[in-house]
C-alpha positions as CSV (number, residue, x, y, z in Angstrom):
1,X,15.9,-14.7,-261.0
2,X,17.8,-14.3,-257.9
3,X,20.4,-16.5,-256.4
4,X,18.0,-18.2,-253.9
5,X,15.8,-19.4,-256.8
6,X,18.8,-20.7,-258.8
7,X,20.2,-22.6,-255.8
8,X,16.7,-23.9,-255.1
9,X,16.4,-25.2,-258.7
10,X,19.9,-26.8,-258.6
11,X,19.1,-28.5,-255.3
12,X,15.7,-29.7,-256.6
13,X,17.1,-31.1,-259.7
14,X,20.0,-32.7,-257.7
15,X,17.7,-34.3,-255.3
16,X,15.4,-35.6,-258.2
17,X,18.3,-37.0,-260.2
18,X,19.8,-38.6,-257.0
19,X,16.3,-40.3,-256.4
20,X,16.2,-41.4,-260.0
21,X,19.6,-42.9,-259.9
22,X,18.8,-44.8,-256.6
23,X,15.5,-46.0,-258.2
24,X,17.3,-47.3,-261.5
25,X,20.2,-48.8,-259.5
26,X,17.6,-50.6,-257.2
27,X,15.8,-52.0,-260.3
28,X,18.9,-53.1,-261.9
29,X,20.2,-54.8,-258.7
30,X,17.0,-56.7,-258.5
31,X,17.1,-57.8,-262.1
32,X,20.7,-58.8,-261.9
33,X,20.1,-60.8,-258.7
34,X,17.0,-62.5,-260.3
35,X,19.1,-63.3,-263.4
36,X,22.1,-64.5,-261.5
37,X,19.9,-66.9,-259.5
38,X,18.2,-68.3,-262.5
39,X,21.7,-68.9,-264.2
40,X,22.9,-70.6,-261.0
41,X,19.7,-72.7,-260.8
42,X,20.2,-73.7,-264.4
43,X,23.8,-74.8,-263.9
44,X,22.7,-76.8,-260.8
45,X,20.1,-78.6,-263.0
46,X,22.5,-79.3,-265.8
47,X,25.0,-80.6,-263.2
48,X,22.4,-82.9,-261.6
49,X,21.2,-84.0,-265.1
50,X,24.7,-85.0,-266.1
51,X,25.3,-86.9,-262.9
52,X,22.1,-88.7,-263.5
53,X,23.0,-89.4,-267.0
54,X,26.4,-91.1,-266.0
55,X,24.6,-93.2,-263.4
56,X,21.9,-94.3,-266.0
57,X,24.6,-95.1,-268.4
58,X,26.5,-97.1,-265.9
59,X,23.4,-99.0,-264.8
60,X,22.3,-99.7,-268.4
61,X,25.8,-101.0,-269.2
62,X,25.6,-103.3,-266.3
63,X,22.2,-104.5,-267.0
64,X,22.8,-105.2,-270.7
65,X,26.3,-106.9,-270.2
66,X,24.5,-109.3,-268.0
67,X,26.7,-108.5,-264.9
68,X,24.0,-109.2,-262.5
69,X,24.0,-111.4,-259.4
70,X,24.7,-115.1,-260.3
71,X,21.5,-117.4,-260.2
72,X,22.2,-120.0,-257.4
73,X,20.7,-123.4,-257.6
74,X,19.4,-125.4,-254.7
75,X,20.2,-129.2,-254.1
76,X,17.3,-130.1,-256.5
77,X,19.2,-128.4,-259.3
78,X,16.6,-125.6,-259.7
79,X,17.2,-121.8,-259.0
80,X,16.5,-120.9,-255.4
81,X,13.7,-118.4,-254.7
82,X,16.1,-116.3,-252.8
83,X,18.4,-116.1,-255.8
84,X,15.5,-115.3,-258.2
85,X,14.4,-112.5,-255.8
86,X,17.9,-111.1,-255.6
87,X,18.2,-110.9,-259.5
88,X,14.7,-109.4,-259.7
89,X,15.5,-106.7,-257.1
90,X,18.9,-105.9,-258.9
91,X,17.0,-105.6,-262.3
92,X,14.4,-103.3,-260.7
93,X,16.9,-101.1,-259.1
94,X,19.1,-100.8,-262.2
95,X,16.1,-99.9,-264.3
96,X,15.1,-97.5,-261.5
97,X,18.3,-95.5,-261.9
98,X,17.4,-95.0,-265.7
99,X,13.9,-94.1,-265.0
100,X,15.1,-91.4,-262.4
101,X,17.4,-90.0,-265.1
102,X,14.5,-89.9,-267.5
103,X,12.0,-88.5,-265.1
104,X,14.5,-85.7,-264.0
105,X,14.8,-84.6,-267.7
106,X,11.1,-84.5,-268.1
107,X,10.6,-82.4,-265.0
108,X,13.3,-80.0,-266.1
109,X,12.9,-80.1,-269.8
110,X,12.0,-76.2,-269.8
111,X,15.5,-75.4,-268.8
112,X,17.3,-77.0,-271.7
113,X,17.9,-75.3,-275.0
114,X,16.3,-76.8,-278.1
115,X,19.8,-78.1,-279.3
116,X,20.3,-80.0,-276.0
117,X,16.7,-81.3,-276.1
118,X,17.3,-82.9,-279.5
119,X,20.2,-84.8,-278.0
120,X,18.4,-85.8,-274.9
121,X,15.3,-87.1,-276.9
122,X,17.8,-89.2,-278.8
123,X,19.3,-90.5,-275.6
124,X,15.9,-91.3,-274.2
125,X,15.0,-93.2,-277.3
126,X,18.3,-95.2,-277.0
127,X,17.7,-96.0,-273.3
128,X,14.1,-97.1,-274.0
129,X,15.3,-99.2,-277.0
130,X,17.9,-100.9,-274.9
131,X,15.6,-101.6,-272.1
132,X,13.0,-103.0,-274.4
133,X,15.7,-105.5,-275.8
134,X,16.7,-106.5,-272.2
135,X,13.1,-106.9,-271.2
136,X,12.3,-109.1,-274.2
137,X,15.6,-111.3,-273.7
138,X,14.6,-111.7,-270.0
139,X,11.1,-112.6,-270.9
140,X,12.2,-115.2,-273.5
141,X,14.6,-116.9,-270.9
142,X,11.7,-119.3,-270.2
143,X,11.7,-120.4,-274.0
144,X,15.4,-121.3,-273.8
145,X,16.8,-122.8,-276.3
146,X,14.2,-121.7,-279.0
147,X,14.8,-119.6,-282.0
148,X,12.7,-116.8,-280.5
149,X,15.1,-116.9,-277.4
150,X,18.0,-116.8,-279.6
151,X,16.6,-113.8,-281.5
152,X,15.8,-112.0,-278.3
153,X,19.3,-112.5,-276.9
154,X,20.9,-111.4,-280.2
155,X,18.7,-108.2,-280.2
156,X,19.9,-107.5,-276.6
157,X,23.5,-108.1,-277.7
158,X,23.1,-105.8,-280.8
159,X,21.6,-103.1,-278.6
160,X,24.6,-103.5,-276.2
161,X,27.2,-103.3,-279.0
162,X,25.5,-100.5,-280.9
163,X,23.5,-98.3,-278.5
164,X,25.2,-98.9,-275.1
165,X,28.7,-99.1,-276.1
166,X,28.7,-96.5,-278.9
167,X,25.6,-94.4,-279.4
168,X,25.0,-93.3,-275.8
169,X,28.7,-92.4,-275.1
170,X,28.9,-90.4,-278.2
171,X,25.7,-88.5,-277.4
172,X,26.9,-87.9,-273.8
173,X,30.3,-86.6,-275.1
174,X,28.6,-84.2,-277.5
175,X,26.3,-82.9,-274.8
176,X,29.3,-82.5,-272.4
177,X,31.1,-80.4,-275.1
178,X,28.1,-78.1,-275.6
179,X,27.5,-77.6,-272.0
180,X,31.3,-76.8,-271.4
181,X,31.4,-74.4,-274.2
182,X,28.1,-72.7,-273.5
183,X,28.3,-72.2,-269.9
184,X,32.2,-71.7,-269.8
185,X,32.5,-74.5,-267.3
186,X,36.2,-75.0,-267.8
187,X,37.3,-71.4,-267.7
188,X,39.5,-70.5,-264.6
189,X,39.5,-66.6,-265.0
């Protein structure tokens, strides 16, 4: 072997190793970029989910605590149609906020880990149970002051006291803790 052959071999292997390094670096960069985008998308979904949860919780709180527009009565002593419509629109809009939250979760369930899904399913059940109690109490208004109406109002009050005031905030607090720990949302490094 002469020097020209040795130099040719070194140059050849150097070029091959350079191409191999470039190829590997390019693949790693593509994978890192894809991973970082997925991670960012996941965090965006979690942020939006949490914002919608807060809105839904506030809406349910307002709905269940009967802080809706006042029923105005006309000169004949009966509720005006305009007032009835205002309350109906208020109720629909408030329930719609809760439904937007629940739909957002269902559309993005694939993003959430199993541990979080358990909490979210509990939340969903609590929201549905509260809305059901509200719906029954609203429906029973026409039967005032019957025992059935009293039972429906009591069930709504129980749902407010237990679910809306305690259970939902506790579940939300636990999910917040998990999100902050898992995604290092509070680190400033």
